[in-house]
C-alpha positions as CSV (number, residue, x, y, z in Angstrom):
1,M,88.7,39.3,-23.8
2,D,87.7,41.3,-20.8
3,Q,89.8,41.0,-17.7
4,P,88.6,38.3,-15.5
5,L,86.4,39.6,-12.7
6,P,88.0,39.4,-9.2
7,L,86.7,36.6,-7.1
8,A,85.5,39.0,-4.3
9,E,83.5,40.9,-7.1
10,I,81.4,38.0,-8.4
11,A,78.4,39.1,-6.6
12,H,76.8,41.0,-9.3
13,S,73.0,39.9,-10.3
14,H,73.4,41.4,-14.1
15,L,76.5,42.4,-16.5
16,T,76.1,44.6,-19.4
17,F,78.5,44.6,-22.3
18,V,78.4,47.5,-24.0
19,E,80.6,46.4,-27.1
20,G,77.5,45.1,-29.1
21,F,76.5,41.9,-29.8
22,A,76.1,40.0,-33.3
23,L,73.2,37.7,-33.7
24,D,73.0,34.7,-36.1
25,C,70.1,36.9,-37.9
26,G,72.7,39.4,-38.9
27,V,71.6,42.0,-36.4
28,T,74.0,43.5,-33.9
29,L,72.5,44.5,-30.7
30,P,74.0,48.0,-29.5
31,A,74.5,46.4,-25.8
32,L,74.2,42.9,-24.0
33,T,72.7,42.6,-20.4
34,V,73.0,39.1,-18.9
35,A,71.1,38.7,-15.6
36,F,72.6,35.8,-13.6
37,R,72.6,34.2,-9.9
38,T,75.3,32.5,-8.4
39,Y,75.6,30.0,-5.8
40,G,78.6,28.4,-3.8
41,T,82.1,29.6,-4.3
42,L,84.5,29.7,-7.0
43,N,87.8,28.2,-6.1
44,S,90.9,30.0,-6.6
45,E,91.7,28.0,-9.6
46,R,88.3,28.8,-11.1
47,S,87.9,25.0,-12.0
48,N,84.7,24.1,-10.1
49,A,82.0,26.1,-12.4
50,V,78.9,24.6,-13.3
51,L,76.6,26.3,-15.5
52,V,72.8,25.4,-15.3
53,C,70.7,26.1,-18.3
54,H,67.0,26.9,-17.8
55,A,64.0,25.9,-19.8
56,L,61.5,27.7,-21.9
57,T,59.8,29.8,-19.1
58,G,62.5,29.5,-16.4
59,D,64.8,31.9,-15.0
60,Q,67.9,32.5,-13.2
61,Y,66.5,31.8,-9.7
62,V,67.4,28.0,-9.9
63,A,68.2,27.5,-6.0
64,E,66.5,30.5,-4.1
65,I,63.3,31.9,-3.3
66,S,62.3,33.7,-6.5
67,P,61.5,37.5,-6.1
68,V,59.2,37.0,-8.9
69,T,57.0,34.4,-8.0
70,G,58.1,34.2,-4.1
71,K,58.4,30.4,-4.5
72,G,61.6,28.0,-3.9
73,G,64.0,27.7,-6.7
74,W,62.7,25.6,-9.6
75,W,65.5,22.8,-9.4
76,D,66.4,23.2,-5.7
77,L,66.0,19.5,-5.5
78,V,69.2,19.2,-7.7
79,I,71.2,22.5,-7.0
80,G,72.1,23.3,-3.4
81,P,73.9,21.9,-0.2
82,G,74.2,18.1,0.0
83,R,72.2,18.0,-3.5
84,P,73.5,16.1,-6.7
85,I,75.1,19.5,-7.6
86,D,76.3,20.4,-4.2
87,T,76.8,24.1,-3.9
88,D,79.4,23.4,-0.8
89,R,81.5,21.9,-3.8
90,F,80.8,23.7,-7.0
91,F,80.3,27.2,-7.9
92,V,76.7,27.3,-10.0
93,I,75.9,29.8,-12.3
94,C,72.6,30.2,-14.1
95,A,71.7,33.0,-16.5
96,N,68.5,34.2,-17.7
97,V,68.5,33.6,-21.3
98,L,69.1,36.1,-24.4
99,G,65.6,37.1,-25.3
100,G,64.2,36.4,-21.9
101,C,62.3,38.7,-19.6
102,M,63.9,38.4,-16.2
103,G,66.7,40.8,-16.7
104,S,68.8,39.8,-19.8
105,T,68.3,41.6,-23.0
106,G,64.9,40.8,-24.9
107,A,61.9,42.4,-26.2
108,R,60.9,44.0,-22.9
109,S,64.2,45.9,-22.6
110,P,64.8,49.4,-23.7
111,K,66.4,49.8,-27.4
112,D,69.4,51.7,-26.3
113,D,68.9,54.4,-28.8
114,G,68.0,56.9,-26.6
115,S,64.1,56.8,-26.9
116,G,63.5,55.1,-23.9
117,D,61.2,52.9,-25.9
118,R,61.0,49.2,-25.5
119,W,62.2,46.5,-28.4
120,G,58.9,44.8,-28.3
121,T,58.3,43.0,-31.6
122,D,61.3,44.9,-33.2
123,F,63.5,42.5,-31.1
124,P,65.4,40.5,-33.8
125,P,65.1,36.6,-33.7
126,V,67.6,34.9,-31.3
127,T,68.9,31.2,-31.7
128,I,69.8,28.6,-29.2
129,R,73.3,29.3,-30.2
130,D,73.0,33.2,-29.7
131,M,71.8,32.2,-26.1
132,V,74.9,30.1,-25.8
133,R,77.4,32.9,-27.1
134,A,75.7,35.0,-24.6
135,Q,76.5,32.9,-21.7
136,K,80.1,32.2,-23.0
137,R,80.4,36.2,-23.0
138,L,79.5,36.0,-19.1
139,I,81.6,32.9,-18.4
140,D,84.5,34.6,-20.0
141,H,84.2,37.8,-18.0
142,L,84.0,35.7,-14.8
143,G,87.6,34.5,-15.8
144,I,86.3,30.9,-16.1
145,T,88.2,29.2,-18.9
146,R,86.6,25.9,-18.5
147,L,83.4,24.9,-17.0
148,F,83.3,21.9,-14.8
149,A,79.8,20.8,-16.1
150,V,77.0,22.4,-18.1
151,L,73.3,20.8,-17.5
152,G,69.7,21.7,-18.0
153,G,66.7,20.1,-19.3
154,S,64.2,20.8,-22.1
155,M,65.1,23.9,-23.9
156,G,68.1,24.0,-21.2
157,G,69.2,20.6,-22.5
158,M,69.4,22.0,-26.2
159,Q,71.6,24.7,-24.5
160,V,73.9,22.0,-23.1
161,L,74.3,20.5,-26.6
162,Q,75.1,23.7,-28.4
163,W,77.7,24.2,-25.7
164,A,79.5,20.9,-26.2
165,A,79.2,21.4,-29.9
166,S,80.5,25.2,-30.2
167,Y,83.0,24.8,-26.9
168,P,84.2,21.4,-26.3
169,E,87.3,22.6,-24.9
170,C,85.3,24.7,-22.3
171,V,83.1,21.8,-21.1
172,F,84.5,18.8,-19.2
173,A,80.8,17.4,-18.6
174,A,77.5,17.9,-20.1
175,L,74.3,16.8,-19.0
176,P,71.6,17.3,-21.6
177,I,68.3,16.4,-19.7
178,A,64.8,15.5,-21.4
179,T,65.7,17.2,-24.6
180,A,66.3,16.7,-28.2
181,A,68.8,18.0,-31.1
182,Y,66.0,19.6,-32.9
183,H,62.2,20.4,-32.7
184,S,59.8,18.0,-34.1
185,A,56.6,19.0,-36.3
186,Q,54.6,18.3,-33.1
187,N,56.6,20.6,-31.1
188,I,56.4,23.3,-33.5
189,A,52.7,22.8,-33.9
190,F,52.0,23.2,-30.2
191,H,54.3,26.2,-29.9
192,E,52.2,27.8,-33.0
193,V,49.0,27.4,-31.5
194,G,50.1,29.1,-28.2
195,R,51.5,32.0,-30.5
196,Q,48.2,32.3,-32.4
197,A,46.3,32.5,-29.0
198,I,48.5,35.5,-28.1
199,F,48.0,37.1,-31.5
200,A,44.4,36.7,-31.2
201,D,44.0,38.3,-27.8
202,P,42.0,41.9,-28.0
203,H,45.0,43.5,-25.9
204,W,47.8,42.3,-28.2
205,N,48.0,45.6,-30.1
206,N,50.6,44.3,-32.5
207,G,52.9,43.6,-29.8
208,Q,52.8,47.1,-28.4
209,Y,50.5,46.0,-25.8
210,W,52.5,47.9,-22.9
211,R,51.8,51.4,-24.4
212,D,48.1,50.8,-23.1
213,G,49.4,49.5,-19.8
214,L,47.9,46.1,-20.7
215,I,48.9,42.6,-21.7
216,P,47.4,40.0,-23.8
217,A,46.4,38.0,-20.6
218,R,44.0,35.7,-22.1
219,G,46.0,34.8,-25.0
220,L,49.2,34.3,-23.1
221,A,47.2,32.1,-20.5
222,V,45.9,29.6,-23.0
223,A,49.3,29.5,-24.7
224,R,50.6,28.3,-21.3
225,M,47.7,25.9,-20.6
226,C,48.5,24.4,-24.2
227,A,52.1,24.0,-23.3
228,H,51.5,22.7,-19.9
229,I,49.5,20.0,-21.4
230,T,52.6,18.8,-23.1
231,Y,54.9,18.8,-19.9
232,L,52.4,16.2,-18.2
233,S,51.3,12.6,-19.2
234,E,48.3,10.9,-19.6
235,E,48.8,8.9,-16.4
236,A,49.8,12.1,-14.4
237,L,46.7,13.8,-15.3
238,T,44.5,10.6,-14.7
239,R,46.1,10.3,-11.5
240,K,46.0,13.8,-10.4
241,F,42.4,14.6,-11.5
242,G,40.9,11.8,-13.2
243,R,37.6,13.2,-14.4
244,R,36.3,14.4,-10.8
245,L,34.2,17.4,-11.0
246,Q,35.5,20.6,-9.4
247,N,31.5,21.8,-8.6
248,A,29.4,19.0,-9.1
249,P,25.5,19.4,-8.9
250,K,24.3,18.4,-5.4
251,D,21.1,16.9,-6.7
252,A,19.7,15.7,-9.9
253,G,17.5,18.8,-10.3
254,E,20.6,21.0,-10.3
255,V,21.6,22.1,-13.6
256,M,25.4,22.1,-14.7
257,S,26.9,25.3,-16.0
258,L,28.0,24.8,-19.8
259,F,30.7,27.4,-19.1
260,G,31.7,26.9,-15.4
261,E,34.8,25.2,-14.0
262,M,33.4,21.6,-14.5
263,F,36.5,19.5,-14.2
264,E,39.3,19.5,-11.8
265,V,41.8,19.7,-14.5
266,E,40.1,22.7,-16.1
267,S,40.6,24.7,-12.9
268,Y,44.4,23.3,-12.6
269,L,45.1,24.7,-16.4
270,R,43.5,28.0,-15.7
271,H,45.8,28.5,-12.6
272,Q,48.8,27.6,-14.4
273,G,47.4,30.2,-17.1
274,S,46.8,32.9,-14.7
275,T,49.8,32.8,-12.7
276,F,52.1,32.6,-15.6
277,V,50.9,36.1,-17.0
278,Q,51.7,37.5,-13.7
279,R,55.5,36.6,-14.4
280,F,56.1,36.4,-18.1
281,D,56.1,38.5,-21.0
282,A,54.4,37.7,-24.1
283,N,56.8,39.0,-26.6
284,A,59.7,37.0,-24.6
285,Y,57.3,34.0,-24.9
286,L,57.2,34.4,-28.8
287,T,61.0,35.1,-29.1
288,I,61.9,32.1,-27.0
289,T,59.5,29.5,-28.4
290,R,60.7,30.6,-32.0
291,A,64.3,30.0,-31.1
292,C,63.5,26.3,-30.0
293,D,61.5,25.5,-32.9
294,F,64.4,26.8,-35.5
295,F,67.0,24.7,-33.2
296,D,68.4,21.7,-35.4
297,L,71.9,21.1,-34.4
298,A,72.6,18.7,-37.1
299,A,71.6,21.2,-39.5
300,D,74.6,23.3,-38.7
301,Y,77.1,20.1,-39.3
302,D,76.0,18.9,-42.9
303,G,73.0,17.0,-41.5
304,D,75.3,14.6,-39.4
305,L,74.7,15.3,-35.6
306,A,77.8,13.1,-34.9
307,N,79.8,15.8,-36.8
308,A,78.9,18.5,-34.1
309,F,80.9,16.1,-31.5
310,R,83.7,14.7,-33.3
311,G,87.0,14.6,-31.5
312,T,85.3,15.9,-28.1
313,R,86.7,15.0,-24.8
314,T,83.7,16.2,-23.0
315,R,82.0,13.5,-21.0
316,F,78.0,13.3,-21.3
317,L,75.1,11.8,-19.3
318,L,71.8,11.6,-21.2
319,A,68.8,11.5,-19.3
320,S,65.3,10.9,-20.5
321,F,61.9,9.6,-18.9
322,S,59.7,7.0,-20.0
323,S,56.4,9.1,-20.2
324,D,57.9,12.4,-21.5
325,W,56.0,12.7,-25.0
326,L,57.3,16.1,-25.6
327,Y,60.9,14.9,-25.8
328,P,60.6,11.0,-25.8
329,T,63.3,8.9,-25.2
330,A,64.0,8.2,-28.8
331,A,65.4,11.8,-29.1
332,S,67.8,11.4,-26.6
333,R,68.9,7.8,-27.9
334,S,69.4,9.4,-31.3
335,I,71.7,11.9,-29.5
336,A,73.3,9.2,-27.5
337,R,74.2,7.3,-31.1
338,A,75.5,10.3,-32.6
339,L,77.8,10.7,-29.7
340,N,78.8,6.9,-30.0
341,R,79.6,7.5,-34.0
342,A,81.6,10.5,-32.8
343,G,83.6,8.3,-30.4
344,A,82.5,10.4,-27.3
345,N,82.5,9.1,-23.7
346,V,78.7,9.0,-23.2
347,S,76.3,7.4,-20.6
348,F,72.6,7.3,-21.4
349,V,69.8,6.3,-18.9
350,E,66.0,6.2,-19.4
351,F,64.2,6.6,-16.1
352,P,60.7,5.0,-15.6
353,T,58.0,7.4,-14.3
354,D,54.5,8.4,-15.1
355,K,55.2,12.1,-14.5
356,G,55.7,13.4,-18.0
357,H,58.4,15.8,-19.3
358,D,58.4,17.6,-16.0
359,A,59.7,14.7,-14.1
360,F,63.2,16.1,-14.4
361,L,62.0,19.0,-12.0
362,L,60.2,16.8,-9.7
363,D,61.2,14.2,-6.9
364,E,62.7,11.3,-8.8
365,P,65.1,9.8,-6.5
366,D,66.5,7.3,-9.4
367,F,67.4,10.3,-11.5
368,H,69.0,12.2,-8.5
369,R,71.1,9.4,-7.3
370,T,72.3,8.9,-11.2
371,L,72.9,12.7,-11.5
372,A,75.2,12.5,-8.2
373,G,77.1,9.6,-9.2
374,F,77.8,10.8,-12.6
375,V,79.1,14.2,-11.2
376,R,81.0,12.6,-8.4
377,G,83.0,10.2,-10.9
378,C,83.6,13.3,-13.2
379,A,84.9,15.6,-10.6
380,M,87.4,12.5,-9.4
381,H,88.5,12.3,-13.3
382,A,88.7,16.3,-13.2
383,G,91.0,16.3,-10.3
384,L,88.6,18.3,-8.0
385,P,89.0,17.9,-4.3
386,G,86.5,15.9,-2.8
């Protein structure tokens, strides 16, 4: 392992490891760059570190104004001073995943072969386990031998499960939120619709769109629109938009436009799509959605999820949301049962809400109180100072 990075030097936004990085697919990347952000202060014992794993289209800017979007951190309701993950007490790390497009090695990165060309669709397929091993490389370099906690929602929750399975001795507490141990056929189907929309875009150019200074904006926007529907719920859509018209006819004689933005929900989805294409890379979207689709933790342990956690001393908090139909409560409950069969210390809570899958990112006071209470209890058992 590399020499631990001195505390005074943990201010980098990215680290590059030049010794190569072997992927599950058999390809070895010549070098690995991990882009990350940190919040709070690592204590002298390096025992108060918390790793936050982001979701599909997230990034490392979890608790600060993003230089990409100009908006606040995507989880600043959870991470920050006085928040459930209190940065006055904990040292929080969030890294852009391997295959992402916010600084970590991915399809938009140069090939490192001297050509100056991008990887594009030549970028090899990656797995959730590859993403976690890249994060482990970063954590090792920071000189952290044991994380106090690893948490994340959605695809971030998959990474949490993989961390707990691959490195149980390195994780005191694991918090997989609104997630699943494998992608269902429906999950895969929605992702495939999005991928096909990208492929059908006239600017796709076999994944080499940047050569013409273009992006497959229409296809990527449709992919985002399709995915975004799965993040909401019927109740949330009805509450926010109902069947309200965006530009209703002013009188009976005015003809509705067949192709205009007739309903408010249409306008909302188009906005989601148009803003997304300004910040995300289409090839990265393909890479990461495939990583999610291939994730099946039990398959790596003789088909029994409990085998992934047998003998673990990690403490678990599983959280689900009642209106989440992307990763429904049944998925979290099956993980909890596997953990129980493995003899793990596990708590499981379903939170009633009409906000759908995105509830873990939104203002859910009961969820935040439960999160804070679990973290306090774990900190006490870990012997961290109050």
